[in-house]
C-alpha positions as CSV (number, residue, x, y, z in Angstrom):
1,X,34.9,-7.0,-3.3
2,X,35.9,-3.8,-1.6
3,X,34.1,-2.7,1.6
4,X,32.4,0.7,1.7
5,X,34.6,1.6,4.6
6,X,37.9,0.9,2.8
7,X,40.0,4.1,3.4
8,X,41.9,3.5,0.2
9,X,38.8,4.0,-1.9
10,X,37.5,7.5,-2.7
11,X,34.4,8.3,-0.9
12,X,31.5,9.5,-3.0
13,X,30.5,13.2,-2.7
14,X,27.2,13.7,-0.8
15,X,25.1,16.8,-0.8
16,X,21.7,17.6,0.7
17,X,18.8,16.7,-1.6
18,X,17.9,20.4,-1.8
19,X,21.2,21.1,-3.5
20,X,20.4,19.0,-6.6
21,X,19.2,21.1,-9.5
22,X,15.7,20.6,-11.0
23,X,15.7,17.5,-13.3
24,X,19.0,16.1,-11.8
25,X,19.2,12.6,-10.4
26,X,20.9,11.2,-7.4
27,X,21.0,8.2,-5.1
28,X,20.1,8.4,-1.4
29,X,23.3,8.1,0.7
30,X,21.8,8.8,4.1
31,X,18.5,9.9,5.6
32,X,18.7,11.3,9.1
33,X,18.1,8.2,11.2
34,X,18.0,10.2,14.4
35,X,15.0,12.1,13.1
36,X,11.4,11.2,14.1
37,X,10.7,11.4,10.4
38,X,13.1,8.6,9.4
39,X,10.5,5.8,9.5
40,X,8.2,7.9,7.3
41,X,11.0,8.6,4.8
42,X,11.9,4.9,4.5
43,X,8.2,4.1,4.0
44,X,8.0,6.6,1.2
45,X,11.1,4.9,-0.5
46,X,13.8,7.3,0.6
47,X,16.2,4.7,1.8
48,X,19.9,4.2,1.0
49,X,20.6,3.5,-2.7
50,X,17.1,4.6,-3.9
51,X,17.2,6.7,-7.1
52,X,15.6,10.1,-6.9
53,X,15.1,13.0,-9.3
54,X,14.2,16.6,-8.4
55,X,10.9,17.7,-10.0
56,X,10.5,21.0,-8.1
57,X,12.6,22.8,-5.5
58,X,11.0,25.0,-3.0
59,X,8.3,24.5,-0.4
60,X,7.4,21.7,-0.8
61,X,10.3,20.0,-2.6
62,X,8.8,17.5,-5.1
63,X,10.9,14.4,-5.6
64,X,10.4,11.5,-8.0
65,X,11.4,8.2,-6.3
66,X,12.2,5.2,-8.5
67,X,11.5,1.8,-6.9
68,X,13.4,-1.5,-7.5
69,X,10.5,-2.8,-9.7
70,X,10.9,0.0,-12.2
71,X,7.9,2.0,-11.1
72,X,7.9,4.9,-8.7
73,X,6.1,7.9,-7.3
74,X,6.4,11.6,-6.6
75,X,6.4,12.9,-3.1
76,X,6.4,16.3,-1.5
77,X,8.8,17.0,1.3
78,X,9.1,19.9,3.6
79,X,12.3,21.7,2.8
80,X,13.6,21.2,6.4
81,X,13.3,17.5,5.9
82,X,14.7,17.5,2.4
83,X,17.8,19.4,3.7
84,X,18.6,16.4,6.0
85,X,18.4,13.8,3.2
86,X,21.9,13.3,1.7
87,X,22.4,12.1,-1.9
88,X,25.2,11.2,-4.2
89,X,24.6,13.2,-7.4
90,X,24.4,11.1,-10.6
91,X,26.4,12.2,-13.6
């Protein structure tokens, strides 16, 4: 198994959640852990490797979060918070 920090492996492209187009999916790569909102984001399911889909861009940004049990929910995020959530776009 190859470690995520292996310099010989290509690193996945990450972009802010707000740069995904409506209807596109991605996986959470990083949510700003230094932010006071980080515990709230994790509680809502926005943690590394969680699958998300953009339902609506703007204010608020509406995101569908899929959980590991196959269910999920939609959440509204302030754009300033959504800008700090980094995702790997899904093809």
